[in-house]
GUMAR-882597 format. One record per residue (C-alpha): residue number from 1; residue in three letters; y, z, x. Coordinates in nm, 4 decimals. Example, Ala and Ser with C-alpha at 12.3 -4.5 7.8 and 13.67 -1.06 7.14 Angstrom:
BEGIN
<r 1,ALA,<-0.4500,0.7800,1.2300>>,
<r 2,SER,<-0.1060,0.7140,1.3670>>,
This chain:
BEGIN
<r 1,UNK,<-2.1671,1.6880,-3.9369>>,
<r 2,UNK,<-2.4228,1.4445,-3.7900>>,
<r 3,UNK,<-2.3325,1.1770,-3.5345>>,
<r 4,UNK,<-2.5664,0.9090,-3.3994>>,
<r 5,UNK,<-2.4531,0.7607,-3.0670>>,
<r 6,UNK,<-2.5915,0.4710,-2.8639>>,
<r 7,UNK,<-2.5091,0.4047,-2.4993>>,
<r 8,UNK,<-2.6731,0.1292,-2.2989>>,
<r 9,UNK,<-2.5457,0.1667,-1.9429>>,
<r 10,UNK,<-2.3880,0.4240,-1.7078>>,
<r 11,UNK,<-2.0272,0.3494,-1.8059>>,
<r 12,UNK,<-2.1170,0.3932,-2.1721>>,
<r 13,UNK,<-2.2988,0.7157,-2.0925>>,
<r 14,UNK,<-1.9787,0.8494,-1.9379>>,
<r 15,UNK,<-1.7720,0.7523,-2.2420>>,
<r 16,UNK,<-2.0288,0.9003,-2.4757>>,
<r 17,UNK,<-2.0443,1.2329,-2.2946>>,
<r 18,UNK,<-1.6656,1.2759,-2.3080>>,
<r 19,UNK,<-1.6610,1.1756,-2.6754>>,
<r 20,UNK,<-1.9353,1.4264,-2.7537>>,
<r 21,UNK,<-1.7361,1.7011,-2.5815>>,
<r 22,UNK,<-1.4285,1.6018,-2.7828>>,
<r 23,UNK,<-1.6183,1.6012,-3.1110>>,
<r 24,UNK,<-1.7689,1.9404,-3.0363>>,
<r 25,UNK,<-1.4191,2.0762,-2.9659>>,
<r 26,UNK,<-1.2713,1.9378,-3.2901>>,
<r 27,UNK,<-1.5768,1.9722,-3.5161>>,
<r 28,UNK,<-1.7822,2.2778,-3.4118>>,
<r 29,UNK,<-2.1421,2.2555,-3.5269>>,
<r 30,UNK,<-2.1658,1.8780,-3.4930>>,
<r 31,UNK,<-2.5221,1.7536,-3.4294>>,
<r 32,UNK,<-2.6050,1.4529,-3.2116>>,
<r 33,UNK,<-2.8903,1.2047,-3.1942>>,
<r 34,UNK,<-2.9224,0.8686,-3.0264>>,
<r 35,UNK,<-2.9793,0.6769,-2.7031>>,
<r 36,UNK,<-2.8273,0.8463,-2.4012>>,
<r 37,UNK,<-2.8068,0.8614,-2.0240>>,
<r 38,UNK,<-2.7938,1.1740,-1.8090>>,
<r 39,UNK,<-2.4315,1.2649,-1.8863>>,
<r 40,UNK,<-2.4829,1.2525,-2.2635>>,
<r 41,UNK,<-2.8110,1.4356,-2.2262>>,
<r 42,UNK,<-2.6135,1.7000,-2.0381>>,
<r 43,UNK,<-2.4099,1.7412,-2.3567>>,
<r 44,UNK,<-2.7274,1.8278,-2.5452>>,
<r 45,UNK,<-2.8687,1.4970,-2.6694>>,
<r 46,UNK,<-3.2355,1.4013,-2.6356>>,
<r 47,UNK,<-3.2554,1.0246,-2.5882>>,
<r 48,UNK,<-3.4707,0.8181,-2.8230>>,
<r 49,UNK,<-3.5940,0.6247,-2.5156>>,
<r 50,UNK,<-3.4674,0.5770,-2.1557>>,
<r 51,UNK,<-3.1203,0.4231,-2.1586>>,
<r 52,UNK,<-3.2035,0.2244,-1.8426>>,
<r 53,UNK,<-3.4134,-0.0126,-2.0533>>,
<r 54,UNK,<-3.0907,-0.1544,-2.1943>>,
<r 55,UNK,<-2.9041,-0.2073,-1.8648>>,
<r 56,UNK,<-2.9269,-0.5857,-1.8653>>,
<r 57,UNK,<-2.6300,-0.8195,-1.8208>>,
<r 58,UNK,<-2.5908,-1.1964,-1.8413>>,
<r 59,UNK,<-2.7355,-1.4553,-2.0775>>,
<r 60,UNK,<-3.0090,-1.5710,-1.8401>>,
<r 61,UNK,<-3.0970,-1.2138,-1.7422>>,
<r 62,UNK,<-3.1553,-1.1082,-2.1039>>,
<r 63,UNK,<-3.3994,-1.3883,-2.1906>>,
<r 64,UNK,<-3.7063,-1.2444,-2.0083>>,
<r 65,UNK,<-3.6489,-0.9089,-2.1797>>,
<r 66,UNK,<-3.5807,-1.0533,-2.5245>>,
<r 67,UNK,<-3.8867,-0.9225,-2.7104>>,
<r 68,UNK,<-3.8653,-0.5751,-2.5561>>,
<r 69,UNK,<-3.4982,-0.5495,-2.6482>>,
<r 70,UNK,<-3.5642,-0.6777,-2.9992>>,
<r 71,UNK,<-3.8274,-0.4066,-3.0487>>,
<r 72,UNK,<-3.5840,-0.1391,-2.9286>>,
<r 73,UNK,<-3.3118,-0.2746,-3.1592>>,
<r 74,UNK,<-3.5409,-0.2387,-3.4592>>,
<r 75,UNK,<-3.6615,0.1069,-3.3502>>,
<r 76,UNK,<-3.3045,0.2306,-3.3029>>,
<r 77,UNK,<-3.1814,0.0960,-3.6373>>,
<r 78,UNK,<-3.4745,0.2632,-3.8139>>,
<r 79,UNK,<-3.3919,0.5921,-3.6414>>,
<r 80,UNK,<-3.0287,0.5678,-3.7565>>,
<r 81,UNK,<-3.1296,0.5031,-4.1154>>,
<r 82,UNK,<-3.3795,0.7902,-4.1092>>,
<r 83,UNK,<-3.1146,1.0269,-3.9713>>,
<r 84,UNK,<-2.8474,0.9093,-4.2206>>,
<r 85,UNK,<-2.5561,1.0340,-4.0045>>,
<r 86,UNK,<-2.1947,1.0694,-4.1102>>,
<r 87,UNK,<-2.1079,0.8064,-3.8504>>,
<r 88,UNK,<-2.2866,0.5735,-3.6100>>,
<r 89,UNK,<-2.0970,0.5284,-3.2837>>,
<r 90,UNK,<-2.2131,0.2420,-3.0649>>,
<r 91,UNK,<-2.0776,0.2388,-2.7099>>,
<r 92,UNK,<-2.0234,-0.0917,-2.5298>>,
<r 93,UNK,<-2.3476,-0.2939,-2.4614>>,
<r 94,UNK,<-2.2637,-0.5315,-2.7486>>,
<r 95,UNK,<-2.5771,-0.7457,-2.7152>>,
<r 96,UNK,<-2.7785,-0.4402,-2.8157>>,
<r 97,UNK,<-2.5390,-0.2148,-3.0052>>,
<r 98,UNK,<-2.3901,-0.4680,-3.2448>>,
<r 99,UNK,<-2.7340,-0.5933,-3.3436>>,
<r 100,UNK,<-2.8286,-0.2364,-3.4324>>,
<r 101,UNK,<-2.5034,-0.2020,-3.6291>>,
<r 102,UNK,<-2.5794,-0.5187,-3.8239>>,
<r 103,UNK,<-2.9216,-0.3895,-3.9304>>,
<r 104,UNK,<-2.7781,-0.0505,-4.0256>>,
<r 105,UNK,<-2.4976,-0.2019,-4.2345>>,
<r 106,UNK,<-2.7407,-0.4367,-4.4080>>,
<r 107,UNK,<-2.9396,-0.1371,-4.5326>>,
<r 108,UNK,<-2.6731,0.1320,-4.5831>>,
<r 109,UNK,<-2.3046,0.2203,-4.6095>>,
<r 110,UNK,<-2.3093,0.4347,-4.2925>>,
<r 111,UNK,<-1.9716,0.4172,-4.1201>>,
<r 112,UNK,<-1.9907,0.2293,-3.7876>>,
<r 113,UNK,<-1.7534,0.2844,-3.4979>>,
<r 114,UNK,<-1.7767,0.0725,-3.1836>>,
<r 115,UNK,<-1.6368,0.2237,-2.8643>>,
<r 116,UNK,<-1.5005,-0.0401,-2.6239>>,
<r 117,UNK,<-1.3479,-0.3500,-2.7762>>,
<r 118,UNK,<-1.5186,-0.6791,-2.6870>>,
<r 119,UNK,<-1.3257,-0.8899,-2.4400>>,
<r 120,UNK,<-1.2093,-1.1421,-2.6998>>,
<r 121,UNK,<-0.8897,-1.1857,-2.4973>>,
<r 122,UNK,<-1.1050,-1.3263,-2.2148>>,
<r 123,UNK,<-1.3765,-1.5292,-2.3874>>,
<r 124,UNK,<-1.5526,-1.5879,-2.7221>>,
<r 125,UNK,<-1.2574,-1.4918,-2.9474>>,
<r 126,UNK,<-1.4722,-1.5444,-3.2566>>,
<r 127,UNK,<-1.6669,-1.2267,-3.1777>>,
<r 128,UNK,<-1.4001,-1.0091,-3.3404>>,
<r 129,UNK,<-1.4433,-1.1726,-3.6814>>,
<r 130,UNK,<-1.8236,-1.1529,-3.6603>>,
<r 131,UNK,<-1.8060,-0.7922,-3.5483>>,
<r 132,UNK,<-1.5841,-0.6999,-3.8448>>,
<r 133,UNK,<-1.8721,-0.7720,-4.0830>>,
<r 134,UNK,<-2.0578,-0.4597,-3.9701>>,
<r 135,UNK,<-1.8055,-0.2477,-3.7765>>,
<r 136,UNK,<-1.5416,-0.0350,-3.9482>>,
<r 137,UNK,<-1.3452,0.0943,-3.6505>>,
<r 138,UNK,<-1.3009,0.0133,-3.2834>>,
<r 139,UNK,<-1.1994,0.2546,-3.0079>>,
<r 140,UNK,<-1.0128,0.0541,-2.7434>>,
<r 141,UNK,<-0.9824,0.1337,-2.3745>>,
<r 142,UNK,<-0.6851,-0.0931,-2.3118>>,
<r 143,UNK,<-0.3434,-0.0873,-2.4800>>,
<r 144,UNK,<-0.3325,-0.4631,-2.5404>>,
<r 145,UNK,<-0.6548,-0.4719,-2.7467>>,
<r 146,UNK,<-0.5760,-0.3239,-3.0944>>,
<r 147,UNK,<-0.3908,-0.6326,-3.2279>>,
<r 148,UNK,<-0.6985,-0.8507,-3.1683>>,
<r 149,UNK,<-0.9252,-0.6118,-3.3589>>,
<r 150,UNK,<-0.6811,-0.5435,-3.6423>>,
<r 151,UNK,<-0.6281,-0.9149,-3.6956>>,
<r 152,UNK,<-1.0024,-0.9437,-3.7606>>,
<r 153,UNK,<-0.9878,-0.6678,-4.0246>>,
<r 154,UNK,<-1.1039,-0.3571,-3.8365>>,
<r 155,UNK,<-0.9255,-0.0292,-3.7725>>,
<r 156,UNK,<-0.8536,0.0041,-3.4015>>,
<r 157,UNK,<-0.7208,0.2912,-3.1919>>,
<r 158,UNK,<-0.6214,0.2798,-2.8244>>,
<r 159,UNK,<-0.7690,0.6022,-2.6864>>,
<r 160,UNK,<-0.7046,0.5579,-2.3149>>,
<r 161,UNK,<-0.9432,0.4889,-2.0320>>,
<r 162,UNK,<-1.1509,0.7776,-1.8901>>,
<r 163,UNK,<-1.0798,0.6807,-1.5321>>,
<r 164,UNK,<-0.7120,0.7731,-1.5806>>,
<r 165,UNK,<-0.8157,1.1290,-1.6659>>,
<r 166,UNK,<-1.0030,1.1915,-1.3409>>,
<r 167,UNK,<-0.8233,1.4498,-1.1234>>,
<r 168,UNK,<-0.6727,1.2906,-0.8115>>,
<r 169,UNK,<-0.8845,1.3185,-0.4990>>,
<r 170,UNK,<-0.7327,1.5684,-0.2557>>,
<r 171,UNK,<-0.6902,1.5305,0.1228>>,
<r 172,UNK,<-0.9283,1.8246,0.1631>>,
<r 173,UNK,<-1.1983,1.6399,-0.0351>>,
<r 174,UNK,<-1.1518,1.3294,0.1796>>,
<r 175,UNK,<-1.1704,1.5288,0.5044>>,
<r 176,UNK,<-1.4802,1.7091,0.3771>>,
<r 177,UNK,<-1.6497,1.3829,0.2785>>,
<r 178,UNK,<-1.5884,1.2217,0.6172>>,
<r 179,UNK,<-1.7076,1.5321,0.7986>>,
<r 180,UNK,<-2.0201,1.5692,0.5833>>,
<r 181,UNK,<-2.1279,1.2120,0.6617>>,
<r 182,UNK,<-2.0210,1.2091,1.0259>>,
<r 183,UNK,<-1.7482,0.9495,0.9700>>,
<r 184,UNK,<-1.4865,0.9227,1.2451>>,
<r 185,UNK,<-1.1491,0.9991,1.0771>>,
<r 186,UNK,<-0.9735,0.7546,1.3103>>,
<r 187,UNK,<-1.1838,0.4508,1.2178>>,
<r 188,UNK,<-1.1256,0.2197,0.9231>>,
<r 189,UNK,<-1.3585,0.2907,0.6330>>,
<r 190,UNK,<-1.4761,0.0103,0.4043>>,
<r 191,UNK,<-1.6347,0.1101,0.0751>>,
<r 192,UNK,<-1.8726,-0.1478,-0.0727>>,
<r 193,UNK,<-1.9754,-0.1487,-0.4395>>,
<r 194,UNK,<-2.2212,-0.4303,-0.5182>>,
<r 195,UNK,<-2.2873,-0.3302,-0.8807>>,
<r 196,UNK,<-2.4712,-0.0738,-1.0904>>,
<r 197,UNK,<-2.7653,-0.2987,-1.1815>>,
<r 198,UNK,<-3.0515,-0.4042,-0.9585>>,
<r 199,UNK,<-2.9974,-0.7694,-1.0544>>,
<r 200,UNK,<-2.6361,-0.7511,-0.9367>>,
<r 201,UNK,<-2.7326,-0.5988,-0.6021>>,
<r 202,UNK,<-3.0010,-0.8613,-0.5499>>,
<r 203,UNK,<-2.7534,-1.1399,-0.6241>>,
<r 204,UNK,<-2.4485,-1.0041,-0.4403>>,
<r 205,UNK,<-2.5932,-0.7971,-0.1570>>,
<r 206,UNK,<-2.6508,-1.0720,0.0989>>,
<r 207,UNK,<-2.3153,-1.2355,0.0184>>,
<r 208,UNK,<-2.1314,-0.9075,0.0625>>,
<r 209,UNK,<-2.3120,-0.8356,0.3907>>,
<r 210,UNK,<-2.2271,-1.1809,0.5258>>,
<r 211,UNK,<-1.8614,-1.1429,0.4237>>,
<r 212,UNK,<-1.8342,-0.8062,0.6008>>,
<r 213,UNK,<-1.9947,-0.9476,0.9147>>,
<r 214,UNK,<-1.7552,-1.2450,0.9123>>,
<r 215,UNK,<-1.4364,-1.0442,0.8517>>,
<r 216,UNK,<-1.2247,-0.9366,1.1480>>,
<r 217,UNK,<-1.1765,-0.5740,1.0464>>,
<r 218,UNK,<-1.2286,-0.4002,1.3788>>,
<r 219,UNK,<-1.5883,-0.2841,1.3232>>,
<r 220,UNK,<-1.5235,-0.0652,1.0186>>,
<r 221,UNK,<-1.7503,0.2136,0.9018>>,
<r 222,UNK,<-1.9205,0.1091,0.5781>>,
<r 223,UNK,<-2.0020,0.3413,0.2885>>,
<r 224,UNK,<-2.1954,0.2249,-0.0183>>,
<r 225,UNK,<-2.1894,0.4513,-0.3279>>,
<r 226,UNK,<-2.4828,0.3765,-0.5568>>,
<r 227,UNK,<-2.7451,0.5436,-0.7790>>,
<r 228,UNK,<-3.0733,0.6982,-0.6547>>,
<r 229,UNK,<-3.2950,0.4364,-0.8199>>,
<r 230,UNK,<-3.0927,0.1577,-0.6529>>,
<r 231,UNK,<-3.0916,0.2938,-0.2968>>,
<r 232,UNK,<-3.3858,0.0855,-0.1790>>,
<r 233,UNK,<-3.2354,-0.2341,-0.3230>>,
<r 234,UNK,<-2.9085,-0.1601,-0.1419>>,
<r 235,UNK,<-3.0927,-0.0992,0.1873>>,
<r 236,UNK,<-3.2868,-0.4231,0.1520>>,
<r 237,UNK,<-2.9981,-0.6464,0.0443>>,
<r 238,UNK,<-2.7041,-0.5123,0.2464>>,
<r 239,UNK,<-2.8344,-0.5223,0.6008>>,
<r 240,UNK,<-2.5500,-0.4343,0.8372>>,
<r 241,UNK,<-2.5218,-0.3212,1.1970>>,
<r 242,UNK,<-2.4575,-0.0347,1.2239>>,
<r 243,UNK,<-2.6378,0.0646,0.9063>>,
<r 244,UNK,<-2.4063,0.1704,0.6245>>,
<r 245,UNK,<-2.3848,0.5232,0.4898>>,
<r 246,UNK,<-2.5408,0.5210,0.1430>>,
<r 247,UNK,<-2.4133,0.7815,-0.1022>>,
<r 248,UNK,<-2.6409,0.7933,-0.4061>>,
<r 249,UNK,<-2.5805,1.1406,-0.5508>>,
<r 250,UNK,<-2.9451,1.2389,-0.5038>>,
<r 251,UNK,<-2.9900,1.6092,-0.5699>>,
<r 252,UNK,<-2.6530,1.6431,-0.7399>>,
<r 253,UNK,<-2.5760,1.6923,-1.1070>>,
<r 254,UNK,<-2.4277,1.3975,-1.2939>>,
<r 255,UNK,<-2.0688,1.5229,-1.2759>>,
<r 256,UNK,<-2.0925,1.6130,-0.9073>>,
<r 257,UNK,<-2.2427,1.2719,-0.8280>>,
<r 258,UNK,<-1.9621,1.0948,-1.0149>>,
<r 259,UNK,<-1.7051,1.2985,-0.8228>>,
<r 260,UNK,<-1.8736,1.2200,-0.4910>>,
<r 261,UNK,<-1.8516,0.8506,-0.5779>>,
<r 262,UNK,<-1.4776,0.8762,-0.6495>>,
<r 263,UNK,<-1.4180,1.0764,-0.3305>>,
<r 264,UNK,<-1.6066,0.8088,-0.1338>>,
<r 265,UNK,<-1.3728,0.5458,-0.2758>>,
<r 266,UNK,<-1.0608,0.7514,-0.2053>>,
<r 267,UNK,<-1.1775,0.8144,0.1508>>,
<r 268,UNK,<-1.1832,0.4406,0.2216>>,
<r 269,UNK,<-0.9016,0.2247,0.3524>>,
<r 270,UNK,<-1.0348,-0.0878,0.1827>>,
<r 271,UNK,<-1.2959,-0.1871,-0.0764>>,
<r 272,UNK,<-1.5201,-0.4822,-0.1560>>,
<r 273,UNK,<-1.6562,-0.4532,-0.5082>>,
<r 274,UNK,<-1.8321,-0.6371,-0.7866>>,
<r 275,UNK,<-1.6245,-0.7210,-1.0916>>,
<r 276,UNK,<-1.6104,-0.4592,-1.3651>>,
<r 277,UNK,<-1.4865,-0.1096,-1.4375>>,
<r 278,UNK,<-1.5163,-0.0259,-1.0691>>,
<r 279,UNK,<-1.1786,-0.1913,-1.0066>>,
<r 280,UNK,<-1.0205,0.0799,-1.2236>>,
<r 281,UNK,<-1.2065,0.3524,-1.0336>>,
<r 282,UNK,<-1.0680,0.2084,-0.7123>>,
<r 283,UNK,<-0.7204,0.2037,-0.8662>>,
<r 284,UNK,<-0.7611,0.5717,-0.9510>>,
<r 285,UNK,<-0.8644,0.6321,-0.5896>>,
<r 286,UNK,<-0.5597,0.4307,-0.4734>>,
<r 287,UNK,<-0.7851,0.2095,-0.2621>>,
<r 288,UNK,<-0.6847,-0.1571,-0.2151>>,
<r 289,UNK,<-0.9656,-0.3960,-0.2951>>,
<r 290,UNK,<-1.1178,-0.7414,-0.3045>>,
<r 291,UNK,<-1.3337,-0.8293,-0.6073>>,
<r 292,UNK,<-1.6247,-1.0742,-0.6043>>,
<r 293,UNK,<-1.8996,-1.1565,-0.8517>>,
<r 294,UNK,<-2.1649,-1.4149,-0.9222>>,
<r 295,UNK,<-2.4386,-1.4507,-1.1803>>,
<r 296,UNK,<-2.7339,-1.6698,-1.2691>>,
<r 297,UNK,<-2.6387,-2.0381,-1.2785>>,
<r 298,UNK,<-2.6906,-2.0660,-1.6542>>,
<r 299,UNK,<-2.4692,-1.7643,-1.7286>>,
<r 300,UNK,<-2.2107,-1.8958,-1.4837>>,
<r 301,UNK,<-2.2043,-2.2391,-1.6465>>,
<r 302,UNK,<-2.1752,-2.1117,-2.0026>>,
<r 303,UNK,<-1.9318,-1.8256,-1.9450>>,
<r 304,UNK,<-1.7168,-2.0341,-1.7097>>,
<r 305,UNK,<-1.6490,-2.2830,-1.9885>>,
<r 306,UNK,<-1.5553,-2.0053,-2.2327>>,
<r 307,UNK,<-1.3066,-1.8076,-2.0210>>,
<r 308,UNK,<-0.9570,-1.7886,-2.1662>>,
<r 309,UNK,<-0.7856,-1.6045,-1.8795>>,
<r 310,UNK,<-0.7235,-1.6841,-1.5134>>,
<r 311,UNK,<-0.8477,-1.3426,-1.3946>>,
<r 312,UNK,<-1.1296,-1.1077,-1.4910>>,
<r 313,UNK,<-1.0214,-0.8177,-1.2706>>,
<r 314,UNK,<-0.9090,-0.5318,-1.4930>>,
<r 315,UNK,<-0.6385,-0.4095,-1.2560>>,
<r 316,UNK,<-0.4803,-0.7546,-1.2672>>,
<r 317,UNK,<-0.4967,-0.7632,-1.6466>>,
<r 318,UNK,<-0.3652,-0.4126,-1.7153>>,
<r 319,UNK,<-0.0852,-0.4345,-1.4585>>,
<r 320,UNK,<-0.0038,-0.7919,-1.5669>>,
<r 321,UNK,<-0.0182,-0.8977,-1.2030>>,
<r 322,UNK,<-0.2529,-1.0908,-0.9792>>,
<r 323,UNK,<-0.2421,-0.8429,-0.6932>>,
<r 324,UNK,<-0.6192,-0.8130,-0.6455>>,
<r 325,UNK,<-0.7933,-1.1169,-0.4900>>,
<r 326,UNK,<-1.1040,-1.2160,-0.6821>>,
<r 327,UNK,<-1.3881,-1.4567,-0.6101>>,
<r 328,UNK,<-1.5976,-1.5324,-0.9160>>,
<r 329,UNK,<-1.8896,-1.7726,-0.9593>>,
<r 330,UNK,<-1.8847,-2.0664,-0.7188>>,
<r 331,UNK,<-1.5944,-1.9135,-0.5229>>,
<r 332,UNK,<-1.8034,-1.6058,-0.4419>>,
<r 333,UNK,<-1.8589,-1.7148,-0.0828>>,
<r 334,UNK,<-1.8694,-1.5014,0.2325>>,
<r 335,UNK,<-1.6020,-1.6972,0.4191>>,
<r 336,UNK,<-1.3477,-1.6715,0.1365>>,
<r 337,UNK,<-1.4212,-1.3038,0.0771>>,
<r 338,UNK,<-1.3891,-1.2315,0.4495>>,
<r 339,UNK,<-1.0424,-1.3902,0.4725>>,
<r 340,UNK,<-0.9271,-1.1918,0.1673>>,
<r 341,UNK,<-1.0541,-0.8663,0.3185>>,
<r 342,UNK,<-0.8542,-0.9393,0.6315>>,
<r 343,UNK,<-0.5382,-1.0132,0.4295>>,
<r 344,UNK,<-0.5634,-0.6952,0.2210>>,
<r 345,UNK,<-0.6389,-0.4854,0.5295>>,
<r 346,UNK,<-0.3266,-0.6274,0.6977>>,
<r 347,UNK,<-0.1006,-0.5365,0.4033>>,
<r 348,UNK,<-0.2668,-0.2744,0.1761>>,
<r 349,UNK,<0.0684,-0.1611,0.0330>>,
<r 350,UNK,<0.1014,-0.4918,-0.1534>>,
<r 351,UNK,<-0.1522,-0.3725,-0.4152>>,
<r 352,UNK,<-0.0498,-0.0120,-0.4553>>,
<r 353,UNK,<0.2300,-0.0622,-0.7106>>,
<r 354,UNK,<-0.0168,-0.2455,-0.9355>>,
<r 355,UNK,<-0.2743,0.0327,-0.8934>>,
<r 356,UNK,<-0.0210,0.2998,-0.9958>>,
<r 357,UNK,<0.1021,0.0944,-1.2937>>,
<r 358,UNK,<-0.2561,0.0448,-1.4093>>,
<r 359,UNK,<-0.3194,0.4180,-1.4226>>,
<r 360,UNK,<0.0077,0.4808,-1.6072>>,
<r 361,UNK,<-0.0758,0.2226,-1.8743>>,
<r 362,UNK,<-0.4296,0.3569,-1.9177>>,
<r 363,UNK,<-0.3061,0.7017,-2.0204>>,
<r 364,UNK,<-0.2611,0.9022,-1.7033>>,
<r 365,UNK,<-0.1152,1.2421,-1.7986>>,
<r 366,UNK,<-0.2014,1.2130,-2.1714>>,
<r 367,UNK,<-0.4815,1.3948,-2.3595>>,
<r 368,UNK,<-0.8265,1.3110,-2.2203>>,
<r 369,UNK,<-0.9681,0.9900,-2.3681>>,
<r 370,UNK,<-1.2779,1.1657,-2.4995>>,
<r 371,UNK,<-1.0619,1.3988,-2.7055>>,
<r 372,UNK,<-0.8407,1.1134,-2.8239>>,
<r 373,UNK,<-1.1486,0.9121,-2.9219>>,
<r 374,UNK,<-1.2976,1.2076,-3.1111>>,
<r 375,UNK,<-0.9707,1.2608,-3.2954>>,
<r 376,UNK,<-0.9541,0.8917,-3.3917>>,
<r 377,UNK,<-1.3099,0.9005,-3.5280>>,
<r 378,UNK,<-1.2537,1.2138,-3.7342>>,
<r 379,UNK,<-0.9138,1.1087,-3.8720>>,
<r 380,UNK,<-1.0589,0.7879,-4.0164>>,
<r 381,UNK,<-1.3806,0.9338,-4.1612>>,
């Protein structure tokens, strides 16, 4: 059996690696090709080109890279057609992946599975119908998504979210983390997560630093988990006194680095984070949070008019609550973020029921999502 997979960013790389492990367990002898990050490469795939080339987000941010991305889209589609796999699995990154899928479907009858349903419940609901023209099956991370995909004519399986399968962080891990980084166990620890892309750090870093400086939190210790290639950007954009502890996983394997990141979150009393999957990681770590995000003015203007929900924070959506304060677009201001940090720090228990409910609804205690996703792919082949 031959499987071609495409991941375009770190979260997709994580999904792809777990899916590959599940497929290998259920279909021994399966062969993989595609576009991969370090976790998928650790499962034995050689990437067609560096996955980091595709880590672009936002309408305005994509425009300068348009011709490079278009060339990679064509190259990837040609590689799929040359390989003629039993199934093409595209993972998130819809601006890239679904364009590849369209070219592949136009030239073949290769089955296409897209892992991670588009957020049609939040904005651009017409995407589901367009996607159905060249996607046969969707693997959904959230339990409320299958009806949207099925209504558009695609098979859809809720396979759980990988963050719910992470083992809980132990008190011993937390004590070890604090000791290893010289963090006083009696002082409040604030974990700061300004994004996994350089453009996000450049846009949010100064705002986050100003919010932390303005918040009355009793001089907390600050820890910033990031990636090695983003460390310098974090140092330049988040200037704090005293300097934060930066945890970038340098010298660690991919799995160990991911675990260190989760332990850093669980060690904290409070978090300030960019919008995205990180809110679910913080829920898994049982760390109360404030979410903030901004983007280029053009992206902000267009997306703001298209939003169909009053929150973009995943914990709020999955738990059907509004427990996590969020500051998006024009409300992403240091003074507002600072007041929210103070409020959450004063009553962290107010969020914890929503964090626990989120994990329960995402599949905590069930089969690992990678195995469930692999089973869903194979059952519908």
